[in-house]
NUVO-298208 format. One record per atom (N, C-alpha, C): residue in one letter; z, y, x. Coordinates in steps of 0.1 Angstrom, whole numbers, padded with zeros to 4 digits, always signed. Layout:
% NUVO-298208
aZYX ...
***
This chain:
% NUVO-298208
x+0000-0012+0008 x+0000+0000+0000 x+0000+0013+0009 x-0010+0021+0007 x-0011+0033+0015 x-0003+0044+0008 x-0001+0055+0016 x+0006+0067+0011 x+0020+0065+0006 x+0027+0054+0012 x+0041+0052+0009 x+0049+0062+0017 x+0061+0066+0012 x+0070+0074+0019 x+0084+0069+0016 x+0091+0067+0027 x+0105+0062+0026 x+0111+0057+0039 x+0121+0049+0038 x+0128+0044+0050 x+0122+0032+0056 x+0122+0031+0069 x+0117+0020+0077 x+0130+0012+0081 x+0129-0001+0079 x+0140-0010+0082 x+0136-0021+0091 x+0143-0024+0102 x+0141-0035+0110 x+0153-0045+0110 x+0149-0058+0109 x+0159-0068+0110 x+0156-0078+0121 x+0165-0083+0128 x+0163-0093+0139 x+0169-0106+0134 x+0162-0117+0137 x+0166-0130+0132 x+0164-0141+0142 x+0172-0151+0140 x+0170-0163+0149 x+0176-0161+0163 x+0172-0170+0172 x+0178-0170+0185 x+0173-0158+0193 x+0182-0152+0201 x+0178-0140+0209 x+0169-0143+0220 x+0163-0133+0226 x+0154-0135+0238 x+0156-0124+0247 x+0149-0124+0258 x+0149-0113+0268 x+0142-0101+0263 x+0133-0102+0253 x+0125-0091+0250 x+0125-0088+0235 x+0133-0094+0227 x+0133-0090+0213 x+0137-0076+0211 x+0145-0071+0220 x+0149-0056+0219 x+0137-0047+0223 x+0128-0053+0231 x+0116-0045+0235 x+0108-0042+0222 x+0107-0052+0213 x+0100-0050+0201 x+0108-0040+0192 x+0121-0041+0192 x+0129-0032+0184 x+0127-0018+0189 x+0126-0016+0203 x+0123-0003+0208 x+0110+0002+0203 x+0100-0006+0203 x+0087-0003+0198 x+0087+0002+0184 x+0095-0005+0175 x+0096-0001+0161 x+0103+0012+0160 x+0115+0013+0166 x+0123+0025+0164 x+0116+0038+0169 x+0111+0037+0182 x+0105+0049+0188 x+0092+0053+0181 x+0085+0043+0176 x+0072+0046+0169 x+0075+0052+0155 x+0085+0046+0148 x+0088+0050+0135 x+0093+0064+0134 x+0100+0069+0145 x+0105+0082+0145 x+0094+0093+0146 x+0082+0088+0149 x+0071+0098+0150 x+0063+0100+0137 x+0066+0093+0127 x+0058+0094+0115 x+0065+0101+0103 x+0058+0111+0098 x+0063+0119+0087 x+0066+0111+0074 x+0058+0100+0072 x+0060+0092+0060 x+0073+0084+0060 x+0079+0083+0072 x+0091+0075+0074 x+0103+0085+0074 x+0111+0084+0063 x+0121+0094+0061 x+0135+0090+0067 x+0136+0078+0072 x+0148+0073+0078 x+0144+0060+0086 x+0152+0057+0096 x+0149+0045+0104 x+0163+0038+0105 x+0163+0026+0099 x+0175+0018+0098 x+0174+0005+0106 x+0185+0000+0111 x+0186-0013+0117 x+0195-0022+0109 x+0190-0033+0104 x+0199-0042+0096 x+0209-0049+0105 x+0222-0048+0100 x+0233-0054+0108 x+0233-0069+0105 x+0229-0077+0115 x+0227-0091+0114 x+0217-0095+0104 x+0205-0090+0105 x+0193-0094+0098 x+0195-0094+0083 x+0190-0104+0076 x+0189-0104+0062 x+0203-0104+0055 x+0213-0109+0062 x+0227-0108+0057 x+0231-0094+0056 x+0228-0086+0066 x+0232-0072+0066 x+0225-0064+0054 x+0213-0068+0051 x+0206-0061+0040 x+0213-0065+0027 x+0216-0078+0025 x+0223-0082+0013 x+0237-0075+0011 x+0243-0072+0023 x+0256-0066+0022 x+0256-0051+0023 x+0243-0045+0024 x+0241-0031+0025 x+0248-0025+0038 x+0245-0032+0049 x+0251-0028+0062 x+0239-0025+0071 x+0238-0012+0074 x+0227-0006+0082 x+0232+0003+0093 x+0225+0003+0104 x+0227+0013+0115 x+0217+0024+0113 x+0221+0036+0115 x+0212+0048+0115 x+0206+0050+0128 x+0194+0046+0130 x+0187+0046+0144 x+0183+0060+0147 x+0183+0069+0137 x+0179+0083+0140 x+0191+0090+0148 x+0202+0085+0148 x+0214+0091+0155 x+0215+0086+0169 x+0207+0077+0173 x+0207+0072+0187 x+0200+0081+0197 x+0205+0081+0209 x+0198+0089+0220 x+0185+0082+0223 x+0175+0090+0225 x+0161+0085+0228 x+0161+0076+0240 x+0169+0081+0250 x+0169+0073+0263 x+0175+0060+0261 x+0185+0059+0252 x+0191+0046+0250 x+0182+0036+0242 x+0174+0042+0233 x+0164+0034+0226 x+0154+0029+0236 x+0150+0037+0246 x+0140+0033+0256 x+0146+0022+0264 x+0159+0022+0267 x+0166+0012+0275 x+0166-0002+0268 x+0164-0002+0255 x+0163-0014+0247 x+0151-0023+0253 x+0141-0017+0259 x+0130-0025+0264 x+0135-0035+0275 x+0146-0032+0281 x+0150-0041+0292 x+0164-0046+0289 x+0168-0046+0277 x+0182-0051+0273 x+0180-0064+0265 x+0186-0075+0270 x+0184-0088+0264 x+0192-0089+0250 x+0188-0100+0243 x+0195-0104+0231 x+0191-0095+0220 x+0199-0096+0209 x+0196-0088+0196 x+0206-0077+0195 x+0201-0065+0198 x+0210-0053+0199 x+0217-0050+0185 x+0210-0052+0174 x+0216-0049+0161 x+0221-0061+0154 x+0221-0072+0161 x+0227-0084+0156 x+0217-0093+0149 x+0218-0106+0152 x+0208-0116+0146 x+0216-0124+0136 x+0208-0134+0130 x+0214-0142+0119 x+0206-0155+0117 x+0212-0165+0112 x+0204-0177+0108 x+0208-0179+0093 x+0200-0173+0084 x+0204-0174+0070 x+0191-0178+0062 x+0192-0189+0055 x+0180-0194+0048 x+0181-0189+0034 x+0170-0182+0030 x+0169-0178+0016 x+0165-0190+0007 x+0170-0190-0005 x+0167-0201-0013 x+0152-0200-0019 x+0147-0210-0024 x+0134-0210-0030 x+0135-0201-0042 x+0128-0190-0043 x+0129-0180-0054 x+0126-0186-0067 x+0118-0197-0067 x+0115-0204-0080 x+0127-0211-0086 x+0136-0215-0077 x+0148-0222-0081 x+0160-0212-0083 x+0161-0203-0074 x+0172-0193-0074 x+0168-0180-0068 x+0165-0170-0076 x+0160-0157-0071 x+0171-0147-0069 x+0184-0151-0070 x+0195-0141-0069 x+0195-0133-0056 x+0192-0139-0045 x+0191-0132-0032 x+0180-0122-0032 x+0169-0126-0038 x+0157-0117-0038 x+0159-0105-0048 x+0166-0108-0059 x+0169-0097-0068 x+0179-0087-0061 x+0188-0093-0053 x+0197-0084-0046 x+0190-0076-0036 x+0181-0082-0028 x+0173-0075-0018 x+0165-0063-0025 x+0159-0066-0036 x+0151-0056-0044 x+0160-0045-0048 x+0172-0048-0053 x+0182-0038-0057 x+0185-0029-0045 x+0188-0034-0033 x+0191-0027-0021 x+0180-0018-0016 x+0168-0024-0016 x+0156-0017-0011 x+0153-0005-0020 x+0155-0006-0033 x+0153+0005-0043 x+0163+0015-0041 x+0176+0011-0039 x+0187+0020-0038 x+0185+0030-0026 x+0180+0024-0015 x+0179+0032-0002 x+0164+0036+0000 x+0156+0034-0009 x+0142+0037-0008 x+0135+0032+0005 x+0138+0019+0007 x+0132+0013+0019 x+0117+0009+0015 x+0108+0014+0022 x+0094+0012+0019 x+0086+0005+0030 x+0092+0004+0042 x+0086-0003+0053 x+0096-0013+0059 x+0093-0025+0058 x+0103-0035+0063 x+0096-0044+0074 x+0104-0045+0085 x+0099-0053+0097 x+0110-0063+0100 x+0105-0076+0101 x+0114-0087+0105 x+0109-0093+0117 x+0118-0094+0127 x+0115-0099+0140 x+0121-0113+0143 x+0113-0123+0143 x+0118-0136+0145 x+0107-0147+0147 x+0111-0160+0145 x+0103-0171+0147 x+0098-0177+0134 x+0095-0190+0133 x+0089-0196+0122 x+0097-0194+0109 x+0110-0197+0109 x+0118-0195+0097 x+0119-0181+0093 x+0119-0172+0103 x+0120-0157+0100 x+0107-0153+0093 x+0096-0158+0098 x+0083-0154+0091 x+0082-0160+0077 x+0088-0171+0075 x+0089-0177+0061 x+0097-0167+0052 x+0109-0163+0058 x+0117-0153+0050 x+0109-0140+0047 x+0102-0135+0057 x+0094-0123+0055 x+0083-0125+0045 x+0077-0137+0045 x+0066-0140+0035 x+0072-0141+0021 x+0083-0147+0019 x+0089-0148+0006 x+0093-0135+0000 x+0099-0126+0009 x+0103-0113+0004 x+0091-0105+0000 x+0080-0106+0009 x+0068-0098+0006 x+0062-0102-0008 x+0062-0115-0010 x+0056-0120-0023 x+0064-0116-0035 x+0078-0117-0033 x+0087-0114-0044 x+0086-0099-0048 x+0085-0090-0038 x+0084-0076-0040 x+0071-0073-0047 x+0060-0080-0043 x+0047-0077-0049 x+0047-0082-0064 x+0053-0093-0067 x+0055-0098-0080 x+0063-0089-0089 x+0073-0083-0082 x+0082-0074-0089 x+0077-0059-0090 x+0065-0057-0085 x+0058-0045-0085 x+0066-0034-0078 x+0072-0038-0067 x+0079-0028-0058 x+0070-0026-0046 x+0066-0014-0044 x+0057-0011-0032 x+0066-0010-0019 x+0063-0020-0011 x+0070-0020+0002 x+0061-0028+0012 x+0057-0022+0023 x+0049-0028+0033 x+0057-0037+0042 x+0055-0050+0042 x+0063-0059+0050 x+0055-0065+0061 x+0060-0064+0073 x+0053-0068+0085 x+0062-0077+0094 x+0058-0088+0098 x+0065-0097+0107 x+0062-0094+0121 x+0072-0095+0130 x+0070-0093+0144 x+0074-0106+0151 x+0065-0113+0158 x+0068-0126+0164 x+0078-0125+0175 x+0086-0136+0176 x+0096-0137+0186 x+0100-0152+0187 x+0099-0158+0198 x+0105-0171+0200 x+0102-0176+0214 x+0113-0180+0221 x+0111-0186+0234 x+0104-0199+0233 x+0105-0205+0221 x+0099-0219+0219 x+0084-0218+0219 x+0078-0206+0217 x+0063-0205+0217 x+0056-0213+0207 x+0063-0216+0196 x+0057-0225+0186 x+0052-0218+0173 x+0051-0205+0173 x+0046-0198+0162 x+0031-0201+0161 x+0026-0203+0149 x+0012-0206+0146 x+0004-0193+0145 x-0009-0194+0147 x-0018-0183+0146 x-0017-0172+0156 x-0011-0174+0167 x-0010-0165+0178 x-0011-0172+0191 x-0018-0167+0201 x-0019-0174+0214 x-0006-0177+0220 x+0004-0168+0219 x+0017-0171+0224 x+0027-0161+0217 x+0039-0163+0220 x+0049-0154+0213 x+0058-0147+0223 x+0061-0134+0220 x+0070-0126+0228 x+0083-0134+0230 x+0088-0134+0243 x+0100-0141+0246 x+0097-0153+0254 x+0085-0159+0252 x+0081-0172+0259 x+0079-0169+0274 x+0071-0159+0277 x+0068-0156+0291 x+0080-0154+0300 x+0090-0147+0295 x+0102-0145+0303 x+0110-0157+0304 x+0111-0165+0293 x+0119-0177+0294 x+0112-0187+0303 x+0099-0188+0302 x+0091-0197+0311 x+0093-0194+0325 x+0094-0181+0328 x+0096-0176+0342 x+0109-0180+0347 x+0119-0179+0338 x+0133-0184+0342 x+0133-0199+0344 x+0127-0207+0336 x+0127-0221+0337 x+0120-0225+0351 x+0108-0219+0353 x+0101-0222+0365 x+0108-0218+0378 x+0114-0206+0378 x+0121-0201+0389 x+0134-0210+0392 x+0141-0213+0381 x+0153-0221+0382 x+0150-0235+0388 x+0139-0241+0384 x+0135-0254+0389 x+0132-0253+0404 x+0125-0242+0408 x+0122-0240+0422 x+0135-0239+0430 x+0144-0231+0425 x+0157-0230+0432 x+0165-0243+0433 x+0164-0250+0421 x+0171-0262+0420 x+0166-0273+0429 x+0152-0272+0431 x+0146-0282+0440 x+0151-0281+0454 x+0154-0269+0458 x+0159-0267+0472 x+0173-0272+0473 x+0181-0271+0462 x+0195-0276+0463 x+0195-0291+0461 x+0188-0297+0452 x+0189-0311+0448 x+0183-0320+0458 x+0175-0315+0467 x+0168-0324+0477 x+0173-0322+0491 x+0184-0316+0493 x+0189-0312+0506 x+0198-0323+0512 x+0204-0332+0504 x+0213-0342+0509 x+0207-0355+0514 x+0214-0362+0522 x+0208-0374+0528 x+0212-0387+0520 x+0216-0385+0508 x+0219-0396+0499 x+0211-0396+0486 x+0208-0407+0480 x+0200-0407+0468 x+0207-0399+0457 x+0199-0392+0449 x+0205-0384+0438 x+0194-0382+0427 x+0199-0383+0415 x+0190-0380+0403 x+0196-0368+0396 x+0187-0358+0394 x+0191-0346+0387 x+0183-0345+0374 x+0190-0344+0363 x+0184-0344+0350 x+0186-0330+0343 x+0176-0323+0340 x+0177-0309+0335 x+0172-0309+0321 x+0180-0304+0312 x+0177-0303+0298 x+0172-0288+0295 x+0161-0287+0289 x+0155-0274+0285 x+0154-0274+0270 x+0155-0261+0265 x+0154-0260+0250 x+0140-0263+0245 x+0140-0267+0233 x+0127-0271+0226 x+0129-0282+0216 x+0129-0279+0203 x+0133-0289+0193 x+0121-0298+0191 x+0110-0293+0186 x+0098-0301+0183 x+0086-0297+0192 x+0087-0286+0199 x+0076-0282+0208 x+0081-0280+0222 x+0074-0286+0231 x+0078-0286+0245 x+0073-0275+0254 x+0070-0264+0249 x+0065-0253+0257 x+0074-0249+0269 x+0087-0248+0266 x+0096-0244+0276 x+0097-0254+0287 x+0099-0267+0284 x+0099-0277+0294 x+0086-0277+0302 x+0075-0275+0295 x+0062-0275+0302 x+0062-0264+0313 x+0070-0254+0312 x+0070-0243+0322 x+0075-0248+0335 x+0082-0259+0335 x+0086-0265+0348 x+0074-0269+0356 x+0063-0271+0350 x+0050-0275+0357 x+0046-0263+0366 x+0050-0251+0363 x+0046-0240+0371 x+0053-0241+0385 x+0066-0245+0385 x+0073-0248+0397 x+0067-0260+0404 x+0063-0270+0396 x+0057-0282+0402 x+0044-0279+0409 x+0036-0269+0403 x+0024-0265+0409 x+0025-0259+0423 x+0038-0255+0426 x+0041-0249+0439 x+0048-0259+0448 x+0048-0272+0443 x+0054-0282+0451 x+0069-0282+0452 x+0075-0275+0442 x+0090-0273+0442 x+0095-0274+0428 x+0091-0285+0421 x+0095-0287+0407 x+0100-0301+0405 x+0100-0305+0392 x+0105-0318+0389 x+0095-0329+0392 x+0100-0341+0393 x+0092-0353+0395 x+0087-0358+0382 x+0095-0357+0372 x+0092-0363+0359 x+0095-0352+0348 x+0086-0352+0338 x+0088-0343+0327 x+0085-0350+0314 x+0094-0347+0304 x+0093-0353+0291 x+0094-0343+0280 x+0083-0342+0271 x+0082-0332+0260 x+0084-0339+0247 x+0088-0332+0237 x+0090-0338+0223 x+0077-0342+0216 x+0066-0337+0222 x+0053-0340+0215 x+0050-0355+0216 x+0056-0362+0226 x+0053-0377+0227 x+0067-0384+0225 x+0066-0396+0219 x+0078-0404+0217 x+0084-0408+0230 x+0097-0408+0230 x+0105-0411+0243 x+0110-0425+0242 x+0107-0432+0253 x+0111-0446+0254 x+0122-0447+0265 x+0134-0451+0262 x+0144-0452+0271 x+0141-0462+0283 x+0136-0473+0280 x+0133-0483+0290 x+0122-0478+0300 x+0112-0471+0294 x+0101-0466+0302 x+0107-0455+0311 x+0116-0447+0306 x+0122-0436+0313 x+0130-0441+0325 x+0138-0452+0323 x+0146-0457+0334 x+0137-0463+0344 x+0126-0469+0340 x+0116-0474+0349 x+0110-0464+0358 x+0106-0452+0352 x+0100-0441+0359 x+0110-0436+0369 x+0123-0434+0365 x+0133-0429+0374 x+0135-0439+0386 x+0136-0451+0383 x+0138-0461+0394 x+0126-0461+0404 x+0114-0461+0399 x+0102-0461+0408 x+0102-0448+0417 x+0105-0437+0411 x+0106-0424+0419 x+0117-0425+0429 x+0128-0430+0425 x+0140-0431+0434 x+0137-0440+0446 x+0130-0451+0443 x+0126-0460+0454 x+0116-0454+0463 x+0107-0445+0458 x+0097-0439+0466 x+0102-0427+0474 x+0111-0419+0468 x+0115-0406+0474 x+0129-0405+0477 x+0138-0413+0471 x+0152-0412+0473 x+0159-0401+0465 x+0151-0392+0459 x+0156-0381+0451 x+0147-0380+0438 x+0153-0377+0427 x+0145-0375+0415 x+0150-0363+0407 x+0141-0354+0403 x+0144-0343+0394 x+0136-0345+0381 x+0144-0345+0370 x+0138-0347+0357 x+0139-0334+0349 x+0128-0331+0342 x+0128-0320+0332 x+0126-0326+0319 x+0135-0324+0309 x+0134-0330+0296 x+0138-0320+0285 x+0130-0321+0274 x+0132-0312+0263 x+0144-0318+0255 x+0153-0309+0250 x+0164-0313+0242 x+0160-0320+0230 x+0148-0318+0225 x+0143-0324+0213 x+0135-0337+0214 x+0135-0343+0225 x+0127-0356+0226 x+0133-0366+0217 x+0125-0374+0211 x+0129-0384+0201 x+0123-0398+0205 x+0130-0408+0200 x+0124-0421+0202 x+0113-0423+0191 x+0106-0434+0192 x+0095-0437+0182 x+0101-0438+0168 x+0114-0441+0167 x+0120-0442+0154 x+0124-0429+0149 x+0122-0418+0157 x+0126-0405+0152 x+0140-0401+0155 x+0147-0407+0164 x+0161-0404+0168 x+0161-0395+0180 x+0169-0384+0179 x+0172-0377+0191 x+0181-0385+0201 x+0180-0383+0214 x+0187-0391+0223 x+0203-0391+0221 x+0209-0379+0219 x+0223-0379+0216 x+0226-0386+0203 x+0217-0386+0194 x+0219-0392+0181 x+0220-0407+0182 x+0216-0413+0193 x+0218-0427+0194 x+0232-0430+0197 x+0240-0420+0201 x+0254-0422+0204 x+0264-0415+0196 x+0259-0405+0188 x+0268-0398+0179 x+0261-0391+0168 x+0268-0386+0158 x+0262-0379+0147 x+0260-0364+0151 x+0249-0358+0146 x+0246-0344+0150 x+0249-0335+0138 x+0255-0324+0141 x+0257-0313+0130 x+0243-0307+0127 x+0243-0300+0115 x+0231-0293+0111 x+0233-0279+0109 x+0223-0270+0112 x+0225-0256+0110 x+0221-0252+0096 x+0220-0239+0093 x+0217-0234+0080 x+0203-0238+0074 x+0194-0241+0084 x+0181-0244+0080 x+0179-0259+0079 x+0190-0267+0081 x+0189-0282+0081 x+0185-0288+0094 x+0184-0280+0104 x+0179-0285+0117 x+0192-0291+0125 x+0189-0302+0131 x+0200-0308+0139 x+0204-0299+0151 x+0217-0297+0153 x+0221-0289+0164 x+0221-0297+0177 x+0211-0294+0186 x+0209-0302+0197 x+0217-0298+0209 x+0215-0306+0220 x+0222-0304+0232 x+0229-0317+0236 x+0230-0320+0249 x+0236-0332+0253 x+0227-0343+0258 x+0214-0341+0256 x+0204-0351+0261 x+0205-0354+0275 x+0206-0344+0284 x+0207-0346+0298 x+0220-0354+0302 x+0231-0350+0295 x+0244-0357+0298 x+0243-0371+0294 x+0238-0374+0283 x+0237-0388+0278 x+0229-0397+0288 x+0217-0391+0292 x+0208-0399+0300 x+0214-0400+0314 x+0221-0390+0319 x+0228-0391+0332 x+0238-0402+0332 x+0246-0403+0322 x+0256-0414+0321 x+0249-0427+0322 x+0238-0429+0315 x+0231-0442+0314 x+0225-0445+0328 x+0219-0435+0334 x+0213-0437+0348 x+0224-0441+0358 x+0235-0434+0358 x+0246-0437+0367 x+0251-0451+0365 x+0252-0456+0353 x+0257-0469+0350 x+0247-0480+0354 x+0234-0477+0353 x+0224-0487+0356 x+0220-0487+0371 x+0220-0476+0377 x+0215-0475+0391 x+0225-0473+0402 x+0237-0470+0398 x+0248-0468+0408 x+0244-0458+0418 x+0240-0446+0413 x+0235-0435+0421 x+0242-0422+0417 x+0243-0412+0425 x+0248-0400+0421 x+0239-0393+0412 x+0244-0388+0401 x+0236-0381+0391 x+0242-0368+0386 x+0234-0358+0384 x+0238-0345+0379 x+0231-0342+0366 x+0238-0338+0356 x+0232-0334+0344 x+0233-0318+0343 x+0222-0312+0340 x+0222-0297+0339 x+0216-0293+0326 x+0222-0284+0319 x+0217-0279+0307 x+0215-0264+0308 x+0203-0259+0308 x+0200-0245+0309 x+0207-0237+0297 x+0207-0243+0286 x+0213-0238+0274 x+0210-0223+0272 x+0220-0215+0269 x+0217-0201+0265 x+0211-0192+0277 x+0213-0197+0289 x+0209-0189+0300 x+0194-0186+0300 x+0186-0196+0295 x+0172-0194+0295 x+0167-0185+0284 x+0175-0181+0275 x+0171-0173+0264 x+0170-0158+0267 x+0180-0154+0274 x+0182-0139+0276 x+0182-0135+0291 x+0174-0142+0299 x+0174-0140+0313 x+0166-0127+0316 x+0171-0116+0312 x+0164-0103+0314 x+0162-0099+0329 x+0170-0105+0338 x+0168-0102+0352 x+0155-0109+0358 x+0149-0118+0350 x+0136-0124+0354 x+0126-0121+0343 x+0127-0110+0336 x+0118-0107+0325 x+0104-0105+0331 x+0094-0110+0324 x+0080-0108+0328 x+0075-0095+0323 x+0069-0087+0332 x+0064-0074+0328 x+0054-0075+0317 x+0045-0086+0317 x+0036-0088+0306 x+0043-0090+0293 x+0054-0098+0293 x+0061-0101+0281 x+0068-0089+0275 x+0074-0081+0284 x+0080-0068+0279 x+0070-0059+0273 x+0059-0057+0279 x+0049-0048+0274 x+0043-0053+0261 x+0040-0066+0260 x+0035-0071+0247 x+0045-0071+0236 x+0058-0074+0239 x+0068-0073+0229 x+0070-0059+0223 x+0070-0050+0232 x+0071-0036+0228 x+0059-0031+0220 x+0047-0035+0225 x+0035-0031+0218 x+0034-0037+0204 x+0039-0049+0203 x+0039-0056+0189 x+0048-0048+0180 x+0059-0042+0184 x+0067-0034+0176 x+0060-0021+0172 x+0053-0015+0181 x+0046-0003+0178 x+0034-0006+0168 x+0027-0017+0171 x+0016-0020+0162 x+0021-0023+0148 x+0032-0029+0147 x+0038-0033+0134 x+0040-0020+0125 x+0046-0010+0132 x+0048+0003+0125 x+0035+0009+0121 x+0026+0010+0130 x+0013+0016+0127 x+0006+0009+0115 x+0007-0004+0115 x+0000-0012+0105 x+0006-0009+0091 x+0020-0009+0091 x+0027-0006+0078 x+0024+0008+0073 x+0024+0017+0082 x+0021+0031+0078 x+0007+0033+0072 x-0002+0025+0078 x-0016+0026+0074 x-0019+0017+0062 x-0008+0011+0056 x-0010+0004+0043 x-0010-0012+0044 x-0009-0017+0056 x-0009-0032+0057 x+0004-0038+0053 x+0004-0050+0047 x+0016-0057+0043 x+0013-0072+0043 x+0024-0079+0043 x+0023-0094+0042 x+0016-0099+0055 x+0018-0093+0066 x+0011-0096+0078 x+0021-0098+0090 x+0017-0106+0100 x+0024-0107+0113 x+0015-0102+0124 x+0021-0095+0133 x+0013-0090+0145 x+0012-0102+0154 x-0001-0106+0157 x-0003-0117+0166 x-0012-0114+0178 x-0013-0123+0187 x-0021-0121+0199 x-0033-0130+0200 x-0044-0125+0203 x-0056-0133+0205 x-0061-0131+0220 x-0061-0142+0227 x-0065-0142+0241 x-0081-0140+0242 x-0085-0130+0249 x-0099-0128+0251 x-0104-0134+0264 x-0096-0134+0274 x-0099-0140+0286 x-0086-0143+0294 x-0087-0153+0303 x-0075-0157+0311 x-0076-0152+0325 x-0088-0150+0331 x-0090-0145+0344 x-0102-0136+0344 x-0100-0123+0342 x-0087-0116+0342 x-0080-0118+0328 x-0067-0117+0328 x-0060-0119+0315 x-0061-0107+0306 x-0065-0110+0294 x-0067-0099+0284 x-0065-0104+0270 x-0058-0097+0262 x-0056-0100+0248 x-0060-0089+0239 x-0061-0092+0226 x-0061-0081+0216 x-0051-0085+0205 x-0046-0074+0199 x-0036-0076+0189 x-0043-0078+0176 x-0038-0086+0167 x-0044-0089+0154 x-0033-0090+0144 x-0038-0089+0131 x-0028-0090+0120 x-0031-0104+0113 x-0021-0112+0113 x-0022-0126+0108 x-0014-0127+0094 x-0020-0134+0085 x-0013-0136+0072 x+0001-0143+0075 x+0011-0138+0069 x+0024-0144+0071 x+0024-0158+0067 x+0016-0161+0057 x+0016-0175+0052 x+0011-0185+0063 x+0002-0180+0072 x-0003-0189+0083 x+0008-0191+0093 x+0017-0181+0095 x+0027-0182+0105 x+0040-0189+0101 x+0043-0189+0088 x+0056-0193+0082 x+0057-0209+0083 x+0067-0213+0090 x+0070-0228+0090 x+0059-0237+0095 x+0050-0232+0103 x+0040-0240+0109 x+0042-0240+0124 x+0044-0251+0130 x+0047-0251+0144 x+0035-0254+0153 x+0034-0246+0163 x+0023-0247+0172 x+0028-0255+0184 x+0024-0268+0186 x+0029-0276+0196 x+0020-0276+0208 x+0025-0281+0219 x+0017-0283+0232 x+0006-0292+0229 x-0007-0289+0232 x-0018-0298+0231 x-0015-0311+0238 x-0017-0322+0232 x-0015-0335+0238 x-0023-0337+0251 x-0035-0331+0251 x-0044-0333+0262 x-0039-0326+0275 x-0029-0317+0273 x-0024-0310+0284 x-0012-0318+0291 x-0007-0328+0284 x+0004-0336+0289 x+0000-0348+0296 x+0003-0349+0309 x-0001-0360+0317 x+0007-0372+0314 x+0001-0384+0316 x+0008-0397+0312 x+0019-0400+0322 x+0028-0409+0318 x+0039-0414+0326 x+0049-0403+0331 x+0050-0393+0323 x+0060-0382+0327 x+0056-0374+0339 x+0044-0374+0343 x+0040-0368+0355 x+0039-0352+0354 x+0039-0347+0342 x+0039-0332+0341 x+0028-0327+0332 x+0022-0316+0336 x+0012-0309+0328 x-0001-0308+0336 x-0012-0306+0328 x-0025-0305+0334 x-0027-0291+0339 x-0038-0289+0347 x-0041-0275+0352 x-0044-0266+0340 x-0049-0271+0329 x-0052-0262+0317 x-0039-0255+0313 x-0028-0262+0313 x-0015-0256+0309 x-0012-0245+0319 x-0012-0248+0332 x-0009-0239+0343 x-0017-0226+0341 x-0030-0228+0339 x-0039-0216+0337 x-0035-0208+0325 x-0031-0215+0314 x-0026-0208+0302 x-0014-0200+0305 x-0004-0206+0311 x+0009-0200+0312 x+0011-0189+0323 x+0004-0191+0335 x+0006-0182+0346 x+0004-0167+0342 x-0006-0163+0334 x-0007-0149+0331 x+0005-0143+0324 x+0012-0152+0317 x+0023-0147+0308 x+0036-0144+0316 x+0037-0149+0328 x+0049-0147+0336 x+0048-0136+0347 x+0037-0129+0346 x+0034-0120+0357 x+0042-0107+0357 x+0045-0102+0368 x+0051-0088+0369 x+0066-0089+0367 x+0073-0078+0371 x+0087-0076+0370 x+0091-0064+0363 x+0099-0065+0352 x+0103-0053+0344 x+0117-0055+0340 x+0126-0049+0346 x+0140-0052+0343 x+0148-0039+0343 x+0160-0039+0338 x+0169-0027+0337 x+0172-0022+0351 x+0173-0008+0351 x+0178-0002+0363 x+0192-0006+0366 x+0195-0006+0379 x+0209-0010+0383 x+0219+0002+0384 x+0231-0001+0380 x+0241+0009+0381 x+0253+0002+0387 x+0258+0006+0399 x+0268-0001+0406 x+0264-0015+0409 x+0251-0017+0412 x+0246-0031+0415 x+0244-0040+0403 x+0247-0035+0391 x+0246-0043+0379 x+0236-0037+0369 x+0230-0045+0361 x+0220-0039+0351 x+0226-0029+0342 x+0219-0018+0339 x+0224-0008+0330 x+0216-0011+0317 x+0223-0017+0307 x+0216-0020+0295 x+0219-0009+0285 x+0211-0009+0274 x+0213+0001+0263 x+0227+0001+0258 x+0232+0012+0255 x+0245+0014+0249 x+0244+0022+0236 x+0242+0015+0225 x+0239+0022+0212 x+0252+0026+0206 x+0251+0037+0198 x+0263+0043+0191 x+0266+0034+0179 x+0256+0029+0173 x+0257+0020+0161 x+0265+0027+0150 x+0259+0038+0146 x+0265+0046+0135 x+0260+0040+0121 x+0269+0037+0113 x+0266+0030+0100 x+0261+0040+0090 x+0251+0035+0082 x+0247+0043+0070 x+0257+0041+0059 x+0262+0052+0053 x+0272+0051+0042 x+0267+0043+0031 x+0275+0034+0025 x+0270+0027+0013 x+0269+0036+0001 x+0259+0033-0007 x+0257+0041-0019 x+0263+0034-0031 
***
C-alpha cells in the first residue's frame, strides 16, 4: 500500500547472530530519514513485546550509538521464540496485534528472523490484509543456519562460518601437537541443515581442519562412524571430527536421543546439544584412546570479533532495503539475495514472497557432500569463501570492543 503514513516498528526474533543488529541499524537509521514515518519503534522481545505493548522509542537514541549497532552482536532490543497459533483455529493473538497496531498507528512492520519468523511475518501480513488494515509488512532474513529458502544465503551465516573455520584451524594446531593418539569431536550448530558444519571445510581446504565431517543431510550410522574414526586413527594417530548437532540415524533419532529424552521448544523443535559428548564417551569406551568433546554452542552465534565485512554490509543493507521497500508500497515480502557471480563476488537484492521463505528449509546440496565423511566439494568452498571476506568489528576501548549502549526509553502505554 502506497502513501501510508505512520509508525515503523522492528521486531527481532529467534537465535541472535553477529549481524542481526546491523540489520536493525539499517532499519532505524533509514526509517529516521522518511517523512511518511512518524515514529520509529523497537519491539521489546519481538512479537511478545507487541502483544504486551512494550516498545522502545528509537528516535530518542543517539545516532552514533545506532551506528554502533552495526558491530554489536546479538539482539539489541531483545529476541523471542513465540509461536503464533493458526489463525483459522485461534485468532486471538492476531486480533490483539491488530488492536495494538491500530492504537499506535503502526503502518510499517519489519520482522528480522529465520524460517519460523518469516512464517510469523507472513501470517500477520495476511491477517491484516483480510482485516482491511493497511500496514506494509517486510521480513528481513537472519540465520546462522543459512537455511532460509529463496535467497542465496542469509545474513549471519558468513560471520558464523568464519568463526567455525577459524576455530577449527586454531584447534587443529592444538589437537595435533601431542605425541599420543587423540580423538577430538567438535559439535557445530545445525538442526536439519549442515551449512555451519560445512564451514569446517574452509579450514580443511587450508590443510588445517577436521579429518571427518558429518552433516544432517545424510543419515548417521554409528558403526560406520566408529569405523571411520578407527581407520583415521590407525593412519594418522590423531582424529578431528566436525559433526552437526542435528545428525540423525536412519530411524530419525538424534544421537543424544538414543540415550535420553530431549526437551522441546515453543515451536516443537527438540532442544539439541550433547552429540559430541555422547560420541566421545562411546569412542573412549571402544578404542581406549584420549578423547575430547567440544561444543561451540553459543560462541559461534555472536562472534562479532570475527565478523565478516561482507556479512555486516549485506545485513545492514537488507535493513535499509526493507524500509525503502515498505515506504514505496511493498508488503508481504522478504528481502533476499541473488548471486550474480562468484568470481568476482556480486549479488543483487530482491523481494521474495514471504510464503516462499516461511517454514521451507534450504539444505546443503547432497552433491556438495563428499562420501565417507571426507568433507565438502570444491563447489561448496567456492560458494562460501566470498561470504567470509573482510574484517568489520567494533572499535576498541581499553583493549575491549565498544558495543552500542542504547538508552532503551520506553513508549508510554496508551
